[in-house]
C-alpha positions in Angstrom: 32.4 1.2 -14.8 28.9 -0.3 -15.3 27.5 -0.6 -18.8 24.7 1.8 -20.0 22.4 -1.2 -20.1 23.0 -2.1 -16.4 22.5 1.5 -15.3 19.3 1.9 -17.4 17.8 -1.4 -16.1 18.4 -0.2 -12.5 16.8 3.2 -13.4 13.7 1.4 -14.9 13.4 -0.6 -11.7 13.4 2.5 -9.5 10.9 4.2 -11.8 8.6 1.1 -11.8 8.8 1.1 -7.9 7.9 4.8 -7.7 5.1 4.4 -10.1 3.7 1.3 -8.4 3.9 3.0 -5.0 2.2 6.1 -6.2 -0.6 4.4 -8.2 -1.2 1.2 -6.2 0.2 1.4 -2.7 -0.4 5.0 -1.7 -4.1 5.1 -2.6 -4.6 2.1 -0.2 -2.6 3.3 2.8 -2.8 7.1 2.3 0.3 7.7 4.5 1.9 11.0 3.4 5.3 9.7 4.6 5.2 7.3 1.6 5.4 10.4 -0.7 9.0 10.9 0.4 9.8 7.3 -0.4 8.3 7.8 -3.9 10.4 11.0 -4.4 13.5 9.1 -3.3 12.8 6.4 -5.9 12.2 9.0 -8.6 15.5 10.7 -7.8 17.4 7.4 -7.9 15.7 6.5 -11.2 16.5 9.8 -12.9 20.1 9.7 -11.6 20.6 6.1 -12.9 19.1 7.1 -16.3 21.4 10.0 -16.5 24.4 7.8 -15.6 23.3 5.4 -18.3 23.4 8.2 -20.8 26.8 9.4 -19.5 28.2 5.8 -19.7 26.9 5.7 -23.3 28.7 9.0 -23.9 31.9 7.6 -22.4 31.9 5.1 -25.3 31.7 8.1 -27.6 34.7 9.9 -26.0 33.4 11.5 -22.9 36.2 11.7 -20.3 35.8 9.9 -17.0 33.7 11.7 -14.4 33.2 11.4 -10.6 30.0 9.6 -9.8 28.6 11.9 -7.0 25.1 13.3 -7.7 26.4 16.9 -8.1 29.1 15.8 -10.6 26.8 13.6 -12.6 24.4 16.6 -13.0 27.2 18.9 -13.8 28.7 16.5 -16.4 25.3 16.0 -17.9 24.7 19.8 -18.2 28.1 20.4 -19.8 28.3 17.5 -22.1 24.8 16.2 -23.0 22.3 19.0 -22.2 22.8 21.0 -25.4 23.7 18.0 -27.6 20.4 16.3 -26.9 18.3 19.4 -26.0 17.6 18.1 -22.5 17.6 20.0 -19.2 18.5 19.0 -15.7 15.4 20.7 -14.2 13.7 17.5 -13.1 16.8 16.0 -11.6 17.7 19.2 -9.8 14.1 19.5 -8.4 14.2 15.9 -7.1 17.7 16.5 -5.6 16.4 19.6 -3.9 13.6 17.6 -2.3 15.9 14.7 -1.1 18.6 17.0 0.1 16.1 19.3 1.9 14.9 16.3 3.9 18.4 15.3 4.9 19.1 18.8 6.4 15.7 19.7 7.6 15.2 19.8 11.4 11.5 19.0 11.0 9.1 17.2 8.7 5.5 16.3 9.1 2.3 15.2 7.4 -0.7 17.5 7.0 -3.8 17.3 4.9 -2.4 14.5 2.7 0.9 16.2 2.1 4.4 15.6 3.3 6.0 18.9 4.5 9.7 19.5 4.9 10.5 22.5 7.1 14.0 23.9 6.6 16.0 25.9 9.1 15.5 29.1 7.1 11.8 28.7 7.6 11.2 27.7 4.0 9.0 24.7 3.3 8.9 22.1 0.6 5.6 20.2 0.2 5.1 16.9 -1.5 1.6 15.9 -2.6 0.2 13.0 -4.6 -0.6 15.4 -7.5 3.0 16.8 -7.5 4.5 13.3 -7.6 2.2 12.3 -10.4 3.6 15.2 -12.4 7.1 14.2 -11.5 6.5 10.6 -12.5 5.1 11.8 -15.8 8.1 14.0 -16.4 10.4 11.2 -15.5 8.7 8.9 -18.1 9.3 11.5 -20.7 12.9 11.8 -19.7 13.2 8.0 -19.9 11.7 8.0 -23.3 14.2 10.6 -24.6 17.1 8.5 -23.1 15.7 5.3 -24.6 15.7 7.0 -28.1 19.3 8.1 -27.6 20.5 4.7 -26.3 18.6 2.8 -29.0 21.8 2.6 -31.0 23.3 0.7 -28.1 20.6 -2.0 -28.3 18.8 -0.9 -25.1 15.1 -1.7 -25.5 12.4 0.6 -24.1 10.5 -0.4 -20.9 
């Protein structure tokens, strides 16, 4: 098992990468395919941050858990969500985006957006504005986790 500090540092790295790609790289290249890479980094960042919190909870008596994304989200919902008044909406939304891409038969760029077309004819769209909102929500989530982990001497980013 990794320490909460290790997981949170990795989470911060993914969040910094996503933020940098969105604010610095994407405006220069304007390639909508990059939006999916940003979403992937955001998903990884939020999963690592959630794992950091769960590792912290393990030191407080939380039983071991399987480290698949679905189980991490489930464990967070059942053991931490009410305790810290946090939801899994952000992580679930990012997981939906990344899993939709894996199973989608078609994806394409149109008018500055990245579009994922599912087999059931539903479409998920990623835009620069949507990702800015997701980065902002991720930063708030990180701030909450930083406050919780502050007892474990994990400094904020």
